[in-house]
C-alpha positions in Angstrom: -30.6 151.7 157.8 -28.6 149.0 156.1 -29.4 145.4 155.7 -26.7 142.7 156.4 -27.9 140.9 153.2 -27.1 142.9 150.2 -30.5 143.9 148.3 -30.6 142.4 144.7 -30.0 145.1 142.2 -32.4 143.4 139.5 -36.0 144.5 140.1 -37.3 140.9 139.4 -34.9 139.4 142.1 -35.7 142.3 144.6 -39.5 141.7 144.4 -38.9 137.8 144.6 -36.8 138.6 147.9 -39.5 140.8 149.2 -42.3 138.5 148.7 -40.1 135.5 150.1 -39.7 137.6 153.2 -43.1 138.7 153.7 -44.5 135.3 153.0 -41.9 133.6 155.7 -42.1 136.4 158.3 -38.4 137.0 157.9 -37.0 140.2 159.6 -33.7 140.8 157.9 -30.8 141.8 160.0 -29.9 145.5 160.3 -26.1 146.4 160.4 -26.3 149.8 161.1 -26.0 151.2 164.4 -28.1 154.3 164.8 -28.3 156.3 168.3 -31.8 157.6 168.7 -31.4 158.7 172.1 -31.5 162.6 171.1 -34.6 162.4 169.0 -38.2 162.3 170.4 -39.7 162.2 166.9 -38.7 159.8 164.2 -39.8 160.1 160.5 -39.7 156.4 159.2 -39.9 156.1 155.4 -40.3 153.2 153.1 -41.5 151.9 150.0 -44.6 150.1 149.7 -44.1 146.2 148.6 -47.0 144.0 148.2 -49.3 146.4 150.3 -46.8 146.7 153.3 -43.8 148.1 154.3 -40.6 145.8 153.4 -40.0 143.2 156.4 -36.7 145.3 157.2 -39.2 148.1 158.9 -40.1 145.2 161.5 -36.4 144.7 162.0 -36.3 148.3 162.7 -38.8 148.3 165.4 -37.2 144.9 166.7 -33.7 146.3 167.0 -34.0 150.0 168.1 -35.4 151.1 171.7 -38.3 153.4 170.7 -39.7 153.7 173.9 -41.5 156.9 174.7 -40.7 158.1 171.1 -43.0 159.5 168.3 -42.8 157.8 165.0 -44.3 159.0 161.8 -44.4 156.7 159.2 -44.3 157.8 155.3 -44.3 155.5 152.3 -43.6 155.7 148.5 -45.8 153.7 145.9 -46.2 154.1 142.2 -50.0 152.6 142.9 -50.7 152.3 146.6 -52.0 154.9 149.0 -50.3 155.4 152.3 -53.7 154.1 154.0 -52.9 150.5 152.7 -49.7 150.4 154.9 -51.1 151.9 158.0 -52.8 149.0 159.3 -49.7 146.8 159.2 -47.6 149.6 160.8 -50.1 149.9 163.5 -49.9 146.1 164.1 -46.1 146.2 164.4 -46.3 149.1 167.3 -49.6 147.5 169.1 -47.8 146.5 172.1 -45.0 148.7 172.2 -44.6 152.0 174.3 -44.5 154.0 171.0 -46.6 157.0 169.8 -47.5 156.3 166.3 -48.6 159.7 164.4 -50.7 159.4 161.2 -48.3 159.1 158.3 -48.4 160.1 154.6 -47.5 159.3 151.1 -44.3 160.7 149.9 -44.3 160.5 146.1 -44.4 164.4 145.5 -43.1 167.7 147.0 -46.5 168.6 147.7 -47.3 165.3 149.3 -44.1 165.6 151.5 -44.8 169.3 152.4 -48.4 168.4 153.6 -47.3 165.5 155.3 -44.6 167.4 157.4 -47.4 170.0 158.6 
């Protein structure tokens, strides 16, 4: 999934943009076109930024028709558990016809293997 706006390559600039998007509830525009018609289950991965997924994850749920699909979220983070982002993801899909499975942290091969079971 690709954003219309280019992401900064410098970490400090990226962190500042991520925080600004979160604080102002900006849902960045997605340039990618993804046909999800043939999929019943979607694994949605993201980094944890400021205790939640990047705001482009909101854009994903805004843009794509996920009715009657199952979404399995997973996150990467150097310091946060998956459980810290789970309530936010639940709030995104709250009023949508989407089945949200328990997600997992994906920082290691063991975590990924266990999460895919």
